[in-house]
MARZAPA-478942 format. One record per residue (C-alpha): chain; x, y, z. Coordinates in steps of 0.001 Angstrom, whole numbers, plus 500000, padded with zeros to 6 digits. Layout:
N
<rec><chain>A</chain><east>X</east><north>Y</north><up>Z</up></rec>
...
//
This chain:
98
<rec><chain>A</chain><east>816135</east><north>857387</north><up>588920</up></rec>
<rec><chain>A</chain><east>816251</east><north>853882</north><up>589796</up></rec>
<rec><chain>A</chain><east>816903</east><north>852043</north><up>593301</up></rec>
<rec><chain>A</chain><east>818513</east><north>848968</north><up>593774</up></rec>
<rec><chain>A</chain><east>819538</east><north>846601</north><up>595924</up></rec>
<rec><chain>A</chain><east>822560</east><north>844764</north><up>596663</up></rec>
<rec><chain>A</chain><east>823837</east><north>842154</north><up>598521</up></rec>
<rec><chain>A</chain><east>825886</east><north>842840</north><up>601692</up></rec>
<rec><chain>A</chain><east>828873</east><north>840887</north><up>599250</up></rec>
<rec><chain>A</chain><east>828504</east><north>842670</north><up>596499</up></rec>
<rec><chain>A</chain><east>828420</east><north>845879</north><up>598234</up></rec>
<rec><chain>A</chain><east>831638</east><north>845056</north><up>600198</up></rec>
<rec><chain>A</chain><east>833317</east><north>844450</north><up>597428</up></rec>
<rec><chain>A</chain><east>832216</east><north>847477</north><up>594767</up></rec>
<rec><chain>A</chain><east>832582</east><north>850209</north><up>597954</up></rec>
<rec><chain>A</chain><east>828901</east><north>850608</north><up>597961</up></rec>
<rec><chain>A</chain><east>827155</east><north>852041</north><up>601548</up></rec>
<rec><chain>A</chain><east>823587</east><north>851598</north><up>601752</up></rec>
<rec><chain>A</chain><east>821336</east><north>851435</north><up>598195</up></rec>
<rec><chain>A</chain><east>822639</east><north>852278</north><up>594952</up></rec>
<rec><chain>A</chain><east>820600</east><north>855156</north><up>592709</up></rec>
<rec><chain>A</chain><east>821310</east><north>854769</north><up>588325</up></rec>
<rec><chain>A</chain><east>819898</east><north>857586</north><up>585675</up></rec>
<rec><chain>A</chain><east>818064</east><north>854571</north><up>583557</up></rec>
<rec><chain>A</chain><east>816627</east><north>855361</north><up>579988</up></rec>
<rec><chain>A</chain><east>813640</east><north>853585</north><up>579326</up></rec>
<rec><chain>A</chain><east>812335</east><north>851558</north><up>578737</up></rec>
<rec><chain>A</chain><east>814167</east><north>849818</north><up>582213</up></rec>
<rec><chain>A</chain><east>814854</east><north>846102</north><up>582497</up></rec>
<rec><chain>A</chain><east>817191</east><north>843617</north><up>583810</up></rec>
<rec><chain>A</chain><east>819023</east><north>844467</north><up>581626</up></rec>
<rec><chain>A</chain><east>819409</east><north>847904</north><up>581169</up></rec>
<rec><chain>A</chain><east>819583</east><north>848699</north><up>585224</up></rec>
<rec><chain>A</chain><east>822962</east><north>846363</north><up>584984</up></rec>
<rec><chain>A</chain><east>824426</east><north>847295</north><up>582301</up></rec>
<rec><chain>A</chain><east>824329</east><north>850460</north><up>584075</up></rec>
<rec><chain>A</chain><east>825518</east><north>849236</north><up>587520</up></rec>
<rec><chain>A</chain><east>828649</east><north>847377</north><up>585822</up></rec>
<rec><chain>A</chain><east>828891</east><north>850737</north><up>583680</up></rec>
<rec><chain>A</chain><east>828876</east><north>852950</north><up>587532</up></rec>
<rec><chain>A</chain><east>830497</east><north>850079</north><up>589099</up></rec>
<rec><chain>A</chain><east>833130</east><north>847891</north><up>587095</up></rec>
<rec><chain>A</chain><east>833715</east><north>846028</north><up>590440</up></rec>
<rec><chain>A</chain><east>830588</east><north>844267</north><up>589599</up></rec>
<rec><chain>A</chain><east>831178</east><north>842663</north><up>585971</up></rec>
<rec><chain>A</chain><east>831997</east><north>839562</north><up>585546</up></rec>
<rec><chain>A</chain><east>829722</east><north>838915</north><up>589529</up></rec>
<rec><chain>A</chain><east>826157</east><north>839921</north><up>588464</up></rec>
<rec><chain>A</chain><east>826088</east><north>837929</north><up>585106</up></rec>
<rec><chain>A</chain><east>828840</east><north>835869</north><up>583569</up></rec>
<rec><chain>A</chain><east>831250</east><north>837699</north><up>581329</up></rec>
<rec><chain>A</chain><east>830788</east><north>836009</north><up>577875</up></rec>
<rec><chain>A</chain><east>826998</east><north>834884</north><up>578428</up></rec>
<rec><chain>A</chain><east>825930</east><north>837589</north><up>580369</up></rec>
<rec><chain>A</chain><east>823011</east><north>835192</north><up>582117</up></rec>
<rec><chain>A</chain><east>823045</east><north>835017</north><up>585710</up></rec>
<rec><chain>A</chain><east>825179</east><north>833616</north><up>588322</up></rec>
<rec><chain>A</chain><east>823776</east><north>831099</north><up>589834</up></rec>
<rec><chain>A</chain><east>823324</east><north>831781</north><up>593220</up></rec>
<rec><chain>A</chain><east>821659</east><north>835764</north><up>592539</up></rec>
<rec><chain>A</chain><east>817995</east><north>836301</north><up>591665</up></rec>
<rec><chain>A</chain><east>815866</east><north>839597</north><up>591275</up></rec>
<rec><chain>A</chain><east>813276</east><north>840320</north><up>592436</up></rec>
<rec><chain>A</chain><east>810783</east><north>843469</north><up>591785</up></rec>
<rec><chain>A</chain><east>807637</east><north>844020</north><up>593476</up></rec>
<rec><chain>A</chain><east>808153</east><north>841186</north><up>595903</up></rec>
<rec><chain>A</chain><east>808453</east><north>839511</north><up>593074</up></rec>
<rec><chain>A</chain><east>810878</east><north>837066</north><up>591366</up></rec>
<rec><chain>A</chain><east>812131</east><north>838098</north><up>588615</up></rec>
<rec><chain>A</chain><east>815128</east><north>835113</north><up>587803</up></rec>
<rec><chain>A</chain><east>814081</east><north>834308</north><up>585105</up></rec>
<rec><chain>A</chain><east>811933</east><north>836555</north><up>582675</up></rec>
<rec><chain>A</chain><east>813782</east><north>837496</north><up>579420</up></rec>
<rec><chain>A</chain><east>816915</east><north>840348</north><up>580582</up></rec>
<rec><chain>A</chain><east>814871</east><north>842576</north><up>577648</up></rec>
<rec><chain>A</chain><east>811005</east><north>842695</north><up>579296</up></rec>
<rec><chain>A</chain><east>809890</east><north>846261</north><up>580092</up></rec>
<rec><chain>A</chain><east>810425</east><north>845476</north><up>584689</up></rec>
<rec><chain>A</chain><east>807170</east><north>846953</north><up>586792</up></rec>
<rec><chain>A</chain><east>806216</east><north>850724</north><up>586223</up></rec>
<rec><chain>A</chain><east>807482</east><north>851362</north><up>590306</up></rec>
<rec><chain>A</chain><east>810622</east><north>849788</north><up>590220</up></rec>
<rec><chain>A</chain><east>811114</east><north>852059</north><up>586372</up></rec>
<rec><chain>A</chain><east>809458</east><north>855519</north><up>588526</up></rec>
<rec><chain>A</chain><east>811634</east><north>854398</north><up>591368</up></rec>
<rec><chain>A</chain><east>808974</east><north>854106</north><up>593510</up></rec>
<rec><chain>A</chain><east>810060</east><north>850665</north><up>594779</up></rec>
<rec><chain>A</chain><east>813268</east><north>849317</north><up>594523</up></rec>
<rec><chain>A</chain><east>815410</east><north>846116</north><up>591875</up></rec>
<rec><chain>A</chain><east>816557</east><north>843507</north><up>594666</up></rec>
<rec><chain>A</chain><east>819033</east><north>841792</north><up>593603</up></rec>
<rec><chain>A</chain><east>819844</east><north>838853</north><up>596655</up></rec>
<rec><chain>A</chain><east>822305</east><north>835984</north><up>596965</up></rec>
<rec><chain>A</chain><east>820212</east><north>832752</north><up>596772</up></rec>
<rec><chain>A</chain><east>821036</east><north>830305</north><up>599712</up></rec>
<rec><chain>A</chain><east>821086</east><north>826805</north><up>598897</up></rec>
<rec><chain>A</chain><east>820475</east><north>823601</north><up>601593</up></rec>
<rec><chain>A</chain><east>817960</east><north>821632</north><up>602884</up></rec>
//
């Protein structure tokens, strides 16, 4: 069971309270987690990744085990702690400005 924590605005859009728990087949990657999330919550399609290119939206970041994995290739396996459900996969809204 993979645990995913979404930013408030995406939880509101999908009508989610708290963290999401997903069943994801091995290998657990960014792509497989996001695919499972979009299947379970279709309203999130296009909000985290572009509809056509499937690339991460500019103002969202992905974290696994306190490490920013936003720029990792989407098919690289996530850390075992995330794959086992011991640690959550975070999707965080990035803040721009100075």
